[in-house]
ROZA-859579 format. One record per atom (N, C-alpha, C): residue in three letters; x, y, z. Coordinates in steps of 0.05 Angstrom, whole numbers, plus 32768, in hexadecimal, padded with zeros to 4 digits. Atoms other than C-alpha are relative to their C-alpha. Layout:
<pts>
AlaXYZ...
</pts>
This chain:
<pts>
Unk80167FEC7FFDUnk7E6C77B1762EUnk800B8018800FUnk7FFA7FE77FF3Unk7E7377F97641Unk7FF98000801DUnk800580017FE3Unk7E797801768DUnk7FE980118008Unk80177FEE7FF8Unk7E48783B7690Unk7FE67FF47FF7Unk8018800D8009Unk7E1578137668Unk7FF97FE98013Unk800480157FECUnk7E1E77D87698Unk7FF5800B801AUnk800A7FF47FE7Unk7E14780576D4Unk7FE4800A7FFCUnk801B7FF78006Unk7DD6782376B3Unk7FEC7FE98001Unk801280178000Unk7DB877DE76A9Unk7FFD7FF5801CUnk800180097FE4Unk7DC977CA76F1Unk7FED80138010Unk80117FEC7FF2Unk7DA8780B770AUnk7FE27FFB7FF9Unk801C80078008Unk7D6977F876E2Unk7FF67FE8800FUnk800880187FF1Unk7D6777B47703Unk7FFB8008801EUnk80037FF87FE4Unk7D7177D37748Unk7FE780108004Unk80187FF07FFEUnk7D3A7805773BUnk7FE77FEE7FFFUnk801780128003Unk7D0A77CE7725Unk7FFD7FEF8019Unk800180107FE8Unk7D1B77A47762Unk7FF580118017Unk800B7FEE7FEBUnk7D0D77E0778FUnk7FE280057FFDUnk801D7FFB8006Unk7CCA77ED776DUnk7FEF7FE88007Unk800F80197FFBUnk7CB677A47773Unk80017FF8801EUnk7FFD80077FE4Unk7CCA77A277BDUnk80147FEA8005Unk7FED80167FFEUnk7CFE776D77AFUnk801A8009800DUnk7FE67FF67FF5Unk7D38779A77C5Unk80027FFC801EUnk7FFE80047FE3Unk7D267792780EUnk80077FE48007Unk7FF9801C7FFAUnk7D3677487808Unk801F7FFD8004Unk7FE480027FFDUnk7D8077587809Unk800E7FF77FE7Unk7FF380088019Unk7D8F774D77C0Unk801380167FF8Unk7FEB7FED8008Unk7DCF776E77A8Unk80077FFB7FE3Unk7FF98002801CUnk7DE2777D7760Unk801A800F7FFCUnk7FE67FF48003Unk7E2A778B774EUnk800C7FF97FE4Unk7FF080058018Unk7E5677917710Unk801B7FF58009Unk7FE7800C7FF9Unk7E9277637715Unk800D7FF47FE7Unk7FF1800C8016Unk7EC5775476DFUnk7FF07FFC7FE6Unk800F80018019Unk7E96776376A5Unk7FE77FF08002Unk801A800D7FFDUnk7E5B773D76C1Unk7FF0800C8017Unk80117FF67FEBUnk7E21774C76EFUnk7FFC7FE98014Unk800480137FEAUnk7E1F77287732Unk7FE880088010Unk80187FFB7FF0Unk7DDB77237754Unk80017FEB8017Unk7FFE80137FEAUnk7DDE7705779AUnk7FEF800A8018Unk80107FFA7FE9Unk7DB6770277DAUnk7FEF7FE98008Unk801280157FF6Unk7D7E76DB77FCUnk7FE380087FFAUnk801D7FFD8003Unk7D3476D177EFUnk7FF27FEB8011Unk800E80127FEEUnk7CFF76AF7819Unk7FF37FE77FF4Unk800D8016800CUnk7CE3767F77E6Unk80097FFB7FE3Unk7FF88006801CUnk7CEE765D77A3Unk7FEF80117FEDUnk80117FEF8011Unk7CB376857786Unk800C801C7FFEUnk7FF37FE58000Unk7CD676C6779AUnk80197FFF7FEFUnk7FE88002800FUnk7D1776AE777CUnk7FF97FFE7FE2Unk80088003801CUnk7CF4769A773BUnk7FF7801B7FF4Unk80097FE58008Unk7CD376DF7737Unk801880127FFCUnk7FE87FF08001Unk7D1677007744Unk80107FFA7FE7Unk7FF180088017Unk7D3876D8770EUnk7FF3800A7FE6Unk800E7FF68017Unk7D0276ED76DCUnk8006801E7FFCUnk7FFA7FE38001Unk7D0E773776EDUnk801C80047FF6Unk7FE47FFD8008Unk7D59772E76E6Unk80037FFA7FE2Unk7FFE8007801DUnk7D52770C76A2Unk7FF480167FEFUnk800C7FEB8010Unk7D2477437689Unk8011801A8000Unk7FF17FE77FFDUnk7D4F777D76A2Unk801D7FFE7FF5Unk7FE480038008Unk7D9477607691Unk80047FEE7FE8Unk7FFF80118017Unk7D85773C7651Unk801880077FEFUnk7FE87FFC8010Unk7DC477337628Unk801A8005800FUnk7FE87FFC7FEFUnk7DF4773F7662Unk80087FE6800DUnk7FF880177FF0Unk7E1E770A7684Unk7FF88004801DUnk800A7FFD7FE5Unk7DFC76FF76C7Unk80067FE68010Unk7FFD80167FEEUnk7E0E76D37702Unk7FEF80058018Unk80117FFC7FE9Unk7DDC76C87739Unk80087FEC8016Unk7FFB800F7FE8Unk7DE876AF777FUnk7FEB80078014Unk80187FF97FF0Unk7DA476B177A0Unk7FF97FE88011Unk800580167FECUnk7D9A768777DFUnk7FE38002800AUnk801A80017FF3Unk7D58767177FDUnk80037FFF801EUnk7FFF80007FE3Unk7D4D76817846Unk7FE380008009Unk801B80037FF6Unk7D0C76677863Unk7FFE800A801CUnk80057FF77FE5Unk7CF2768A78A0Unk7FE87FF1800BUnk801580117FF4Unk7CCC765478C5Unk7FFE8006801EUnk80047FFD7FE3Unk7CAD76597909Unk800E7FE9800EUnk7FF280167FF1Unk7CD37631793EUnk7FEC7FEA8007Unk801180177FF9Unk7CB775EC794CUnk80007FF9801DUnk7FFF80057FE3Unk7CC975EE7996Unk800A8019800DUnk7FF77FE87FF2Unk7CD5762379CBUnk801E7FFF8005Unk7FE37FFE7FFAUnk7D1C763B79D8Unk80047FFD801EUnk7FFB80047FE3Unk7D3876237A1AUnk801980108007Unk7FEA7FF07FF7Unk7D6476557A3DUnk800A7FF5801BUnk7FF6800A7FE7Unk7D92763E7A74Unk80128014800E
</pts>
């Protein structure tokens, strides 16, 4: 695939993530060795599933690798003891 076309498609995904508010989750999109690497963290499986749908829609037909980790932000179950 043409490098400029690949960069154009990546820019489209980044724009859509920014519009959806997903960009603030720390998702990164990069072109590497002829494929698109999408990596970062999300707070829930529902958010990851939504993100994967957006990726599939925007990058249809391109080789894509995703490395999206779940990071739950739970309230502590006990107070912190400082010594």
